[in-house]
C-alpha positions in Angstrom: 5.5 8.0 -6.3 6.2 5.2 -9.1 3.7 2.8 -9.8 4.7 -0.6 -11.4 2.3 -3.4 -13.2 3.7 -7.1 -13.3 1.7 -9.7 -15.4 1.8 -13.5 -14.3 2.4 -14.0 -18.1 4.9 -11.1 -19.5 7.2 -8.5 -18.4 7.0 -6.1 -16.0 6.1 -2.6 -16.5 7.7 0.9 -14.6 5.9 4.3 -14.7 2.2 3.0 -15.5 -0.9 5.0 -15.8 -4.7 3.6 -15.7 -4.8 2.5 -19.2 -2.0 0.3 -18.7 -4.4 -1.2 -16.0 -7.2 -1.3 -18.4 -5.1 -4.0 -20.8 -4.1 -5.8 -18.1 -7.8 -6.3 -17.3 -9.2 -6.5 -21.1 -5.8 -9.6 -21.3 -6.6 -10.9 -18.3 -10.5 -11.5 -19.3 -9.5 -12.8 -22.5 -7.2 -15.5 -21.3 -8.7 -19.3 -21.7 -6.9 -20.6 -18.6 -8.3 -19.5 -14.9 -4.6 -18.8 -13.7 -4.3 -15.4 -15.0 -3.2 -12.7 -12.6 -1.4 -9.4 -12.5 -0.6 -7.1 -9.6 0.4 -3.0 -9.4 2.9 -1.9 -7.0 4.3 1.5 -5.4 8.0 1.8 -5.4 8.7 0.7 -2.2 5.8 -1.8 -2.5 4.2 -0.2 1.0 1.3 -1.2 -1.6 0.5 -4.0 -4.1 -3.0 -4.7 -5.3 -3.3 -7.9 -7.0 -6.4 -9.3 -9.3 -6.9 -12.5 -10.3 -9.7 -13.7 -13.2 -12.0 -14.7 -10.9 -11.8 -11.1 -9.2 -10.4 -11.9 -6.1 -8.2 -9.5 -5.0 -5.7 -8.8 -2.5 -4.1 -5.9 -1.1 -0.6 -6.0 0.5 -0.7 -3.1 3.0 2.9 -3.0 5.3 3.1 -6.8 4.9 -0.2 -7.3 6.3 -2.8 -8.6 3.6 -6.7 -7.6 2.7 -8.2 -10.3 1.0 -11.4 -8.7 -1.4 -14.0 -10.4 -4.1 -14.5 -7.8 -6.0 -18.3 -7.7 -7.8 -17.6 -6.6 -11.3 -14.4 -5.5 -13.7 -15.7 -1.8 -13.4 -15.1 -2.2 -9.7 -11.7 -3.4 -10.1 -11.0 -0.6 -12.2 -12.7 2.3 -9.4 -10.1 0.2 -7.2 -7.0 0.6 -8.9 -7.7 3.9 -9.8 -8.0 4.8 -6.0 -4.6 3.2 -5.9 -3.0 5.0 -8.6 -3.7 8.2 -7.6 -2.8 7.2 -3.8 -5.7 7.6 -2.2 -4.9 5.0 -0.1 -7.4 5.5 2.7 -10.2 5.6 0.4 -8.5 1.9 -1.1 -8.5 0.4 2.6 -12.1 1.5 3.0 -13.3 0.2 -0.3 -11.4 -3.2 0.5 -12.8 -3.2 4.2 
């Protein structure tokens, strides 16, 4: 299943991997403004996971939103890795 990454401040990327997510995390951390955000989704948009600079996450699963406050950028990486590996049950558990 193809994944995409969309940054609020730049272009869309398709067929991404964890390195692309890490680059987006580094960019959002270095932004001056508080309004930086990016999201990663699956090709049919069954799952979309968004993060903002304040570590607030929202996961859209089958049109339902799950809100989560991450504790660290490392945790954010771990959660995105679950999405990229298509480990959806552990993704939902991590956000609950």
